[in-house]
C-alpha positions in Angstrom: -55.6 7.3 -53.3 -53.8 4.9 -52.8 -54.1 0.8 -51.5 -51.9 0.0 -48.1 -50.9 -3.7 -47.8 -51.0 -4.8 -44.3 -48.6 -7.5 -45.2 -45.8 -5.7 -47.1 -45.9 -3.3 -44.3 -45.4 -6.1 -41.5 -42.3 -7.8 -43.6 -40.6 -4.0 -44.2 -40.9 -3.6 -40.4 -39.4 -6.6 -39.5 -36.8 -6.4 -41.8 -35.7 -2.6 -40.8 -35.9 -4.4 -37.4 -33.3 -7.3 -38.4 -31.3 -4.1 -39.7 -31.6 -3.0 -37.1 -30.2 -5.6 -34.5 -27.0 -6.9 -37.1 -26.3 -3.1 -37.0 -26.5 -3.4 -33.1 -24.5 -6.3 -33.2 -21.7 -5.0 -35.1 -21.5 -1.8 -33.1 -21.2 -3.9 -29.9 -18.3 -6.2 -31.8 -16.6 -3.5 -32.4 -16.6 -1.8 -29.6 -15.7 -4.9 -27.7 -12.7 -5.2 -30.1 -11.6 -1.4 -29.0 -11.8 -2.7 -25.5 -9.9 -5.9 -26.0 -7.3 -3.3 -28.0 -6.9 -1.3 -25.1 -6.9 -3.9 -22.0 -4.6 -6.3 -23.9 -1.7 -4.3 -22.8 -2.3 -4.5 -19.5 -3.4 -7.7 -19.4 -0.7 -9.3 -20.6 1.8 -7.4 -18.2 0.0 -8.3 -15.5 0.1 -11.9 -16.5 4.1 -11.8 -17.3 5.3 -9.7 -15.1 3.0 -10.5 -12.1 1.1 -13.8 -12.5 4.3 -15.7 -13.7 7.1 -15.0 -11.5 4.6 -15.8 -8.7 4.0 -18.9 -10.0 7.7 -19.5 -10.4 8.0 -18.4 -6.6 5.7 -20.5 -5.7 7.3 -23.9 -7.8 10.6 -23.0 -5.8 9.6 -23.5 -2.4 8.2 -27.2 -3.5 12.0 -27.8 -4.4 14.7 -29.6 -2.5 17.9 -27.3 -1.5 20.8 -29.5 -1.0 24.4 -27.4 -0.4 24.3 -24.0 -2.2 22.1 -26.1 -5.2 18.3 -26.1 -5.9 17.3 -30.6 -7.0 14.3 -30.2 -8.9 12.7 -33.0 -6.4 9.1 -31.8 -4.8 9.3 -31.8 -1.1 7.9 -29.7 1.9 11.1 -29.3 4.0 10.7 -25.4 2.6 7.2 -24.8 3.9 8.2 -26.5 7.2 10.8 -24.1 7.8 8.4 -21.5 8.3 6.6 -23.0 10.9 9.3 -23.0 12.9 9.6 -21.2 16.2 12.4 -18.9 15.5 10.7 -18.1 12.0 7.6 -18.3 13.7 8.4 -15.2 16.1 10.0 -13.5 13.3 6.4 -13.1 11.5 5.0 -12.0 14.8 7.9 -9.3 14.9 7.2 -8.2 11.5 3.5 -8.0 12.0 4.0 -5.8 15.0 6.3 -3.2 13.7 4.2 -3.4 10.7 0.9 -2.5 12.7 2.8 -0.2 15.2 4.4 2.0 12.0 1.0 2.3 10.5 -0.7 3.2 13.3 2.5 6.3 14.4 1.8 7.0 10.4 -1.7 7.4 11.4 -1.5 9.7 14.1 1.3 11.7 12.4 -0.9 11.3 8.6 -4.0 12.2 9.3 -3.7 15.8 11.3 -1.2 16.9 8.5 -3.9 16.0 5.6 -6.0 17.7 7.9 -4.3 20.9 7.9 -3.6 20.7 4.2 -7.1 20.3 3.5 -9.0 22.8 5.7 -6.1 25.4 6.9 -4.6 26.1 3.4 -5.6 26.6 -0.2 -5.8 23.9 -2.5 -3.2 24.2 -4.6 -1.2 25.2 -1.3 -1.9 21.6 0.3 -1.3 20.0 -3.2 2.3 21.6 -3.0 3.1 21.3 0.4 2.1 17.7 -0.2 4.4 17.4 -2.8 7.2 18.6 -0.9 7.1 15.3 1.1 7.4 13.3 -2.5 11.4 15.1 -2.7 13.2 12.3 -0.6 12.3 10.0 -2.9 14.2 11.7 -5.4 17.6 10.2 -3.4 18.2 6.4 -2.8 16.4 4.3 -0.1 19.7 3.4 1.1 21.0 7.5 1.7 17.5 8.5 3.2 17.8 5.5 5.7 21.9 6.1 6.8 20.8 10.1 7.2 19.1 9.1 10.2 23.0 8.1 11.7 24.3 12.0 12.0 20.8 12.9 13.5 20.1 9.9 16.1 23.8 8.6 16.8 25.5 9.4 19.7 27.2 12.3 18.5 24.4 13.3 16.5 22.2 15.9 16.3 19.2 15.5 19.4 22.1 14.4 22.0 24.5 16.9 21.7 21.6 19.2 22.0 20.2 17.6 25.0 23.6 17.6 26.5 23.7 21.1 25.4 20.9 21.6 27.3 21.2 20.2 30.3 18.8 17.0 29.9 21.1 14.3 29.8 24.5 13.6 30.9 25.7 10.8 28.8 24.6 10.5 25.2 21.7 8.3 24.6 22.4 5.6 22.8 19.1 3.6 22.9 18.4 6.5 19.8 19.7 4.4 16.9 19.9 1.1 16.4 16.3 0.8 18.2 12.9 0.0 17.8 12.8 4.0 18.0 15.2 4.5 15.2 13.4 1.5 12.9 9.9 3.6 13.6 11.2 6.6 12.9 12.7 5.5 9.9 9.4 4.4 8.8 7.8 7.6 9.7 10.1 9.4 7.6 9.4 7.4 4.2 5.8 6.5 4.2 4.4 9.5 6.0 3.7 10.8 2.3 1.6 7.3 1.8 -0.3 7.8 4.6 -1.7 11.5 4.4 -2.1 11.5 0.0 -4.9 9.7 0.1 -6.8 10.9 3.4 -6.1 14.2 1.7 -7.8 13.3 -1.4 -10.6 11.9 0.8 -10.9 14.8 2.7 -10.8 17.2 -0.6 -13.9 15.1 -1.6 -15.9 16.5 1.0 -18.8 18.2 0.3 -18.7 21.8 2.0 -22.4 21.9 2.3 -22.5 19.0 4.4 -20.1 20.9 7.2 -22.3 24.3 6.9 -25.0 21.5 7.5 -23.7 20.3 10.8 -23.1 23.9 12.0 -26.7 24.8 10.8 -27.9 22.0 13.5 -25.6 23.4 15.9 -23.0 20.4 15.6 -20.0 21.3 17.2 -16.5 21.3 15.5 -15.4 17.7 17.6 -19.1 16.4 16.6 -18.9 17.3 12.8 -15.3 15.9 13.3 -17.1 12.7 14.6 -20.3 12.4 12.3 -19.2 14.0 8.7 -15.6 14.4 8.6 -14.2 11.0 10.0 -16.9 8.4 8.3 -16.5 10.1 4.7 -12.8 9.6 4.9 -12.3 6.7 5.8 -12.0 5.5 1.9 -8.5 7.4 2.2 -7.6 6.2 5.8 -8.2 2.7 4.7 -6.0 3.4 2.0 -3.3 4.9 3.5 -3.5 1.2 6.4 -2.7 -0.4 3.2 -0.1 1.6 1.5 2.2 1.7 5.0 1.4 -2.0 6.2 2.2 -3.5 3.1 5.3 -1.0 2.8 6.4 -1.3 6.1 6.1 -5.1 6.3 8.0 -5.7 3.1 10.9 -3.1 3.3 14.7 -4.4 3.5 16.7 -1.3 3.9 15.1 0.3 7.5 15.5 -3.2 9.7 18.5 -3.1 8.0 20.2 -0.6 8.8 18.2 1.1 12.0 17.5 -2.4 13.5 20.1 -3.0 15.5 20.5 -6.7 14.4 16.5 -7.5 14.6 15.2 -9.0 11.8 12.4 -9.1 10.3 11.2 -11.5 6.9 12.3 -9.1 4.6 15.7 -9.8 6.4 15.3 -13.3 6.7 14.6 -13.8 2.5 17.6 -11.8 1.7 20.2 -14.1 4.0 18.8 -16.9 2.4 19.9 -16.2 -0.8 22.5 -14.3 -0.1 24.4 -16.5 2.4 23.4 -20.0 0.9 21.6 -19.9 -2.2 18.6 -21.5 -0.5 16.1 -20.3 -3.0 13.2 -22.7 -1.9 13.2 -21.1 1.9 13.7 -17.5 0.8 10.3 -18.7 -2.0 8.5 -20.2 0.8 8.9 -17.1 3.3 7.6 -14.6 0.2 4.6 -16.6 -0.3 4.0 -16.8 3.2 4.7 -13.1 3.1 2.0 -12.3 0.1 -0.7 -14.9 1.9 -0.8 -12.7 5.2 -0.5 -9.3 3.3 -3.9 -10.4 0.8 -5.1 -11.4 4.3 -4.9 -8.0 5.7 -6.2 -6.2 3.2 -8.8 -8.5 2.3 -10.4 -7.9 5.9 -9.6 -4.0 5.5 -11.7 -3.6 2.2 -14.5 -6.0 3.9 -15.3 -2.7 6.4 -14.8 0.1 4.2 -15.3 0.6 0.1 -12.1 1.9 -0.8 -13.9 2.8 -4.1 -15.7 5.4 -2.8 -12.6 7.9 -3.1 -12.7 7.4 -6.8 -16.5 8.1 -7.2 -16.2 12.3 -7.2 
């Protein structure tokens, strides 16, 4: 019969516990090191190619401009120019255009995504959605100028209208107008609205739709109380995509607006016509702040992270 010593057993248990804690600490340190190695390049890229350029742009917005030169003397002249009535009007026009483009794109993009989700097969919907990406294989300038033979006074639409007897003279308002600008934006960015909505609709559980039908919910009620709320993360992501891209687009306003500039055209003209980097930097930072504010407000109402939870 062997004797047992409680003191020795307790000491051995403490040693084993300390060894276990040490091993856990080493493993946790190893995992932390792996995380740093994996995330490090992304964080480094983020700082070098995003934050650092923004800091440089912000720095230039406080410098002095004089006769095609930038003097490294701090001043608020560029920021005072941002709040001039003419610049203010351009900001308002840019925001209105961005809002109108977003609304029109949502009106066309949601039914498209809904059709691809519920009236085609899963692979067929994805394939048809990918067809909307084909125009991006060409230059943005070519895609924009491609509307000239369609909307121009001698374009396809005007010829059809005259041929059908609907008008006697070509409709000049089809091109170089707010209409042509909206059409250009719609053709360019509808895929950025339809794609995230399609993803949200694809993640809706079919049992929820069947449950609504079982509870005698008609198609309108099912859409209102089930489909639409569950697709809101995709809708908000699409709104963010389209608004940010449209308000920052330069090509479409330059070629289709008929001379009415937006903030991006003012930024381009500030650099191209006079090398006025401080004014261009101040306009860029102001535009960035507005975009961040809009995105922040949208994300306060809808949790867009839900689109990645399924």
